[in-house]
Structures are given as C-alpha cells and as structure tokens.
VOPAGU-2260 file (C-alpha; in pm, 1 decimal, decimal comma):
REM VOPAGU-2260
SITE   aa  ch    i         X         Y         Z
SITE  MET   A    0    8269,4   10425,6   -6772,7
SITE  THR   A    1    8223,9   10138,7   -6528,2
SITE  ASP   A    2    8482,1    9863,1   -6518,2
SITE  THR   A    3    8326,1    9515,1   -6546,7
SITE  LEU   A    4    8513,0    9424,6   -6225,1
SITE  ASP   A    5    8291,6    9681,2   -6051,5
SITE  ILE   A    6    7972,1    9498,3   -6151,2
SITE  LEU   A    7    7819,0    9208,8   -5956,6
SITE  GLU   A    8    7599,5    8989,4   -6175,1
SITE  ASN   A    9    7438,9    8667,4   -6065,8
SITE  ILE   A   10    7399,0    8328,8   -6227,6
SITE  THR   A   11    7042,2    8205,5   -6188,3
SITE  TYR   A   12    6934,9    7858,4   -6083,9
SITE  ASP   A   13    6828,5    7781,1   -6441,5
SITE  GLU   A   14    7167,0    7892,4   -6577,9
SITE  LEU   A   15    7372,1    7680,4   -6335,0
SITE  GLN   A   16    7480,0    7334,8   -6449,9
SITE  GLU   A   17    7644,0    7052,8   -6256,0
SITE  GLY   A   18    8020,7    7085,1   -6299,6
SITE  ASP   A   19    8016,2    7464,9   -6346,4
SITE  SER   A   20    8295,2    7628,5   -6149,6
SITE  ALA   A   21    8420,5    7969,5   -6040,4
SITE  THR   A   22    8700,9    8114,8   -5831,8
SITE  TYR   A   23    8750,6    8396,4   -5581,5
SITE  VAL   A   24    9095,6    8517,1   -5467,3
SITE  LYS   A   25    9197,7    8711,3   -5155,4
SITE  THR   A   26    9524,0    8776,1   -4967,0
SITE  LEU   A   27    9535,0    8790,9   -4586,6
SITE  THR   A   28    9682,5    9119,9   -4466,6
SITE  GLU   A   29    9775,1    9225,2   -4113,6
SITE  ASP   A   30    9491,9    9477,4   -4110,6
SITE  GLU   A   31    9236,3    9219,6   -4224,2
SITE  LEU   A   32    9352,7    8969,8   -3960,9
SITE  VAL   A   33    9313,1    9230,1   -3684,8
SITE  LEU   A   34    8981,1    9355,2   -3820,4
SITE  PHE   A   35    8847,2    8998,9   -3842,6
SITE  ALA   A   36    8944,4    8949,3   -3476,5
SITE  ALA   A   37    8763,6    9270,8   -3385,6
SITE  VAL   A   38    8449,9    9190,0   -3582,9
SITE  SER   A   39    8428,3    8825,0   -3474,7
SITE  GLY   A   40    8542,4    8875,8   -3114,9
SITE  ASP   A   41    8793,4    8592,4   -3154,3
SITE  VAL   A   42    9101,8    8752,1   -3001,7
SITE  SER   A   43    9292,2    8429,6   -2939,1
SITE  PRO   A   44    9662,5    8505,5   -2899,2
SITE  VAL   A   45    9747,6    8249,7   -3170,0
SITE  HIS   A   46    9606,3    8507,0   -3413,0
SITE  LEU   A   47    9730,1    8828,6   -3255,1
SITE  ASP   A   48   10035,3    8768,0   -3031,9
SITE  SER   A   49   10360,4    8677,7   -3210,6
SITE  GLU   A   50   10536,5    8557,5   -2894,7
SITE  PHE   A   51   10247,1    8332,6   -2793,5
SITE  ALA   A   52   10205,1    8200,7   -3148,3
SITE  ALA   A   53   10580,4    8121,7   -3170,3
SITE  GLU   A   54   10527,6    7867,2   -2890,6
SITE  SER   A   55   10218,2    7714,4   -3054,5
SITE  VAL   A   56   10202,9    7416,6   -3287,8
SITE  PHE   A   57   10198,7    7666,3   -3579,1
SITE  ARG   A   58   10519,0    7850,9   -3470,6
SITE  GLU   A   59   10372,8    8177,5   -3598,0
SITE  ARG   A   60   10049,3    8372,5   -3605,7
SITE  VAL   A   61    9773,3    8218,0   -3814,5
SITE  ALA   A   62    9440,7    8333,6   -3953,1
SITE  HIS   A   63    9110,8    8248,0   -3795,5
SITE  GLY   A   64    8971,0    7937,3   -3960,3
SITE  MET   A   65    8648,9    8121,3   -4024,2
SITE  TRP   A   66    8834,7    8389,3   -4220,9
SITE  SER   A   67    8886,7    8119,1   -4483,6
SITE  GLY   A   68    8523,5    8016,6   -4442,6
SITE  SER   A   69    8414,6    8376,0   -4494,3
SITE  LEU   A   70    8588,6    8374,6   -4833,3
SITE  ILE   A   71    8356,6    8091,7   -4939,6
SITE  SER   A   72    8064,0    8309,9   -4835,3
SITE  ALA   A   73    8207,7    8600,0   -5037,2
SITE  ALA   A   74    8252,9    8376,6   -5342,6
SITE  LEU   A   75    7893,2    8252,8   -5323,6
SITE  ALA   A   76    7757,7    8603,7   -5269,8
SITE  THR   A   77    7957,4    8783,7   -5537,8
SITE  VAL   A   78    8070,4    8531,6   -5801,0
SITE  MET   A   79    7856,4    8216,2   -5823,0
SITE  PRO   A   80    7561,2    8221,1   -5792,3
SITE  GLY   A   81    7612,1    8585,0   -5684,6
SITE  PRO   A   82    7361,2    8852,3   -5577,2
SITE  GLY   A   83    7033,8    8709,9   -5448,8
SITE  THR   A   84    7192,6    8389,4   -5317,2
SITE  ILE   A   85    7065,8    8265,9   -4980,6
SITE  TYR   A   86    7331,3    8072,9   -4783,7
SITE  LEU   A   87    7174,1    7773,1   -4607,3
SITE  GLU   A   88    7447,6    7538,9   -4489,4
SITE  GLN   A   89    7824,4    7488,1   -4485,7
SITE  SER   A   90    8056,8    7204,4   -4390,4
SITE  LEU   A   91    8424,2    7288,4   -4346,4
SITE  ALA   A   92    8734,8    7079,7   -4286,9
SITE  PHE   A   93    9044,8    7282,9   -4203,6
SITE  LYS   A   94    9342,9    7108,1   -4360,9
SITE  ARG   A   95    9635,1    7345,4   -4292,2
SITE  PRO   A   96    9690,3    7686,3   -4132,8
SITE  VAL   A   97    9660,5    8012,2   -4321,7
SITE  LYS   A   98    9937,1    8260,9   -4249,6
SITE  LEU   A   99    9980,0    8633,6   -4298,4
SITE  ASP   A  100   10025,8    8727,4   -4664,0
SITE  ASP   A  101    9889,5    8392,4   -4785,9
SITE  THR   A  102    9676,7    8428,9   -5098,4
SITE  LEU   A  103    9378,6    8195,6   -5098,7
SITE  THR   A  104    9178,4    8087,1   -5400,2
SITE  VAL   A  105    8828,1    7957,1   -5340,0
SITE  HIS   A  106    8722,4    7706,0   -5604,7
SITE  LEU   A  107    8344,1    7654,0   -5620,0
SITE  THR   A  108    8196,9    7370,5   -5824,8
SITE  VAL   A  109    7826,6    7294,9   -5869,6
SITE  ALA   A  110    7788,3    6944,4   -5724,9
SITE  SER   A  111    7410,1    6913,3   -5756,6
SITE  LYS   A  112    7091,3    7102,0   -5831,4
SITE  ASP   A  113    6795,8    7008,6   -5615,9
SITE  ARG   A  114    6431,5    7103,0   -5585,6
SITE  LYS   A  115    6320,9    7445,5   -5464,3
SITE  ASN   A  116    6621,8    7615,0   -5631,1
SITE  ARG   A  117    6867,0    7450,5   -5391,2
SITE  VAL   A  118    7223,3    7404,9   -5514,4
SITE  THR   A  119    7511,2    7222,5   -5347,0
SITE  PHE   A  120    7865,3    7344,4   -5416,4
SITE  THR   A  121    8193,5    7170,8   -5349,8
SITE  CYS   A  122    8428,6    7425,7   -5191,1
SITE  ASP   A  123    8804,2    7378,4   -5225,1
SITE  VAL   A  124    9026,9    7653,6   -5083,0
SITE  ARG   A  125    9397,0    7653,1   -5169,6
SITE  ASN   A  126    9690,9    7877,5   -5085,5
SITE  GLN   A  127    9943,7    8028,1   -5325,8
SITE  ASN   A  128   10140,7    7700,2   -5320,0
SITE  ASP   A  129    9830,8    7507,0   -5437,1
SITE  GLU   A  130    9804,9    7343,7   -5092,8
SITE  GLN   A  131    9451,7    7273,3   -4976,5
SITE  VAL   A  132    9368,9    7474,2   -4663,9
SITE  VAL   A  133    8991,2    7418,5   -4642,9
SITE  PHE   A  134    8750,3    7173,5   -4801,0
SITE  GLY   A  135    8373,8    7139,3   -4769,1
SITE  ASP   A  136    8029,3    7171,0   -4918,7
SITE  ALA   A  137    7790,1    7465,6   -4923,9
SITE  LYS   A  138    7415,4    7458,5   -4980,3
SITE  VAL   A  139    7235,9    7766,1   -5108,0
SITE  ILE   A  140    6910,1    7879,7   -5259,2
SITE  ALA   A  141    7014,3    8013,7   -5598,7
SITE  PRO   A  142    6847,7    8326,0   -5733,9
SITE  THR   A  143    6578,1    8278,3   -5997,0
SITE  GLN   A  144    6586,7    8628,4   -6144,6
SITE  LYS   A  145    6882,3    8785,5   -6323,5
SITE  MET   A  146    7037,1    9072,4   -6125,0
SITE  SER   A  147    7322,8    9312,4   -6177,1
SITE  PHE   A  148    7458,5    9565,6   -5926,2
SITE  ASN   A  149    7743,0    9810,0   -5896,5
SITE  LYS   A  150    7992,0    9672,8   -5646,7
SITE  PRO   A  151    7980,6    9893,5   -5335,8
SITE  THR   A  152    8289,6   10089,9   -5241,6
SITE  LEU   A  153    8397,1    9997,4   -4890,0
SITE  PRO   A  154    8587,8   10234,0   -4664,3
SITE  LYS   A  155    8961,0   10180,4   -4628,9
SITE  ILE   A  156    9019,5   10093,7   -4265,5
SITE  THR   A  157    9371,9   10063,1   -4136,8
SITE  ILE   A  158    9504,8    9965,0   -3796,8
SITE  GLU   A  159    9782,3   10154,0   -3622,2
SITE  HIS   A  160   10057,8    9901,0   -3561,0
C-alpha cells in the first residue's frame, strides 16, 4: 500500500483559483547545509566556519539565502501547482537569517492567473517562531493536464563531521 505522502499530484491551471494557498515545511540540518554548499559551490565561511561566523554580524553560522529560495522551488514543484510546473521567475527579499535546526514553512498563495497558463504566487517563508525570513513572488507556467507520480526515494547522504 502506498502512503498518500508518497504521491505527488499536481493542481492544474484550470483548478487553481486566486487566493488558493499551500505550505511546504523543511528543517535545516548540518548535513543539508554542507551538501548545499557542495552542490552550489558557495563555501563562504559564514556558512561553514563557526569561528569566522562568530565574528560576523550573525554571530553564528547561517544558511545560504538560496537554500530558503530552493524551498520555494520545492513547494512549487511538489505541492502547488506540483508536477509539470515550469518555473519562470522569482523575486526574493531576505528578511532575517536562517540558522541550523530552523524549521521553515513556505506559504504559497495564488496572486493572479494570467494568459498562457501563467500563474503568479506570493511566497512567504517563516521560521518556527513565525518570523518572516524570505518574501517574494514567483511566476510559473502551471500544468494543464492532471498528473500523479510516486515520490522518488532519494539516497541518504551524510557528512563525516
């Protein structure tokens, strides 16, 4: 039996309505921070070096801003509209730092539906204390055909600390 959490199902352009909303939640782990640095190539010491970060304006290591941005991408790709979505444009304003073990919730809201299946979403990302960390808008081409997929199983990758 397949758990419904293991299924990715989209919401088509015709099904979306202005004001519709969805959420996506993810916690920043040490391994994910290091892996994001490796994948992106952004190895700034403010992300990876505790001693350096202690002397920074943040006083501790912080996540890459684009890690938060990537959660918006994940929300659009897997939750709303979901599979078949084509990401066109994103504006981001970083409001506060994201720290290790912070849990972020991406709130997507349909702001407008435009011609050629274009949809604009308001993107509000908040931490576990309900503090806004990122705000912006995303523009996508929403899928026009209903799709459902089994969520792929990703390998567990851990970093030796």
